[in-house]
Structure formats: C-alpha cells, structure tokens
C-alpha positions in Angstrom: -20.1 -8.5 0.8 -17.2 -6.7 2.6 -15.3 -5.9 -0.6 -17.0 -2.6 -1.4 -16.6 -1.4 2.2 -13.0 -2.4 2.2 -12.4 -0.7 -1.1 -14.0 2.5 0.1 -11.9 2.5 3.2 -8.7 1.8 1.3 -9.3 4.6 -1.1 -10.8 7.2 1.3 -8.5 7.0 4.3 -5.1 7.7 2.5 -6.6 10.5 0.4 -8.1 12.1 3.6 -4.8 11.8 5.4 -3.0 13.3 2.4 -5.3 16.3 2.4 -4.9 16.8 6.1 -1.2 16.5 5.9 -0.8 19.1 3.2 -3.1 21.6 4.9 -1.5 21.2 8.2 2.0 21.8 6.8 0.8 24.8 4.7 -0.6 26.5 7.8 1.6 25.4 10.6 5.0 25.7 8.9 5.1 28.9 6.9 8.8 28.4 6.2 7.8 25.6 3.8 5.5 28.0 1.9 8.2 28.7 -0.7 8.3 25.0 -1.5 4.6 24.3 -1.0 3.8 23.5 -4.6 6.8 21.2 -5.1 6.1 19.5 -1.7 2.4 19.0 -2.4 3.2 17.5 -5.9 5.7 15.0 -4.4 3.5 14.0 -1.5 0.4 13.7 -3.9 2.4 11.5 -6.3 3.5 9.3 -3.4 -0.1 9.1 -2.0 -1.6 8.3 -5.4 0.8 5.5 -6.0 0.2 4.2 -2.5 -3.5 4.3 -2.8 -3.3 2.5 -6.1 -1.0 -0.2 -4.6 -3.3 -0.6 -1.6 -6.2 -1.0 -4.0 -4.9 -4.4 -4.9 -5.7 -5.6 -1.3 -9.4 -5.4 -2.3 -9.2 -6.0 -6.1 -6.3 -8.3 -6.4 -3.7 -7.9 -9.2 -0.2 -6.5 -9.4 0.5 -3.7 -6.9 3.1 -2.0 -9.0 0.8 -1.8 -12.1 -2.1 -0.6 -10.0 0.0 2.0 -8.3 1.4 3.3 -11.6 -2.1 3.4 -13.1 -3.5 5.4 -10.2 -0.5 7.7 -10.3 -1.0 8.3 -14.1 -4.8 8.8 -13.9 -4.6 11.1 -10.8 -1.6 13.0 -12.3 -3.4 13.5 -15.5 -6.5 14.8 -13.7 -4.3 17.1 -11.7 -2.5 18.4 -14.9 -5.9 19.1 -16.6 -7.2 20.9 -13.5 -4.0 23.0 -13.2 -4.3 23.9 -16.9 -7.9 24.9 -16.6 -7.1 26.9 -13.5 -4.3 28.7 -15.4 -6.7 29.5 -18.2 -9.3 30.9 -15.8 -6.5 33.0 -14.1 -5.6 34.6 -17.4 -9.3 35.7 -18.0 -9.3 37.7 -14.8 
C-alpha cells in the first residue's frame, strides 16, 4: 500500500525543510540572531500546523482539526523540552 510511504513523505519533508530553513537563517543572517528564538517559534508553529493539515491527505479527516492537533502536540512537546532544558541549565 502507498499510504504509509505517502504519510512518511508528508511528515518528513516539511519537518526537514523547517530544520534546514531555521539553521540557514541562524548562520547566514546574524542580524536576525536577536530575534532567533521568536522567529524559530513562529516558523515552528506554522510548520507544525502545516504538517498536521497535510497529514489529512494521507489519513483523511478535517485539515483544521488535524493541524491544530499537531500544533498542540508539537507545541506541548517543545514546551516540556524547553522546561527540562532550563532545569538542566540551572544545575550547571
């Protein structure tokens, strides 16, 4: 079946592009370094929503609900990771 391969492509490609975009802008445009955290948060939120919405191409369903779900789950994971990172930073 082509559904698992299509799902993998629809999830992997945008996330890879997002990572490449953020790294390229962090290294190539040092002027944006001051706003890098805010910029990466905004771009990540847009990418998570987009990946969730595109997921409906393979799974069916409502694109808005799927996009919001992916944004919530990914945002929650990012918040937990940021919190754990700040705890580890305090222990240094």
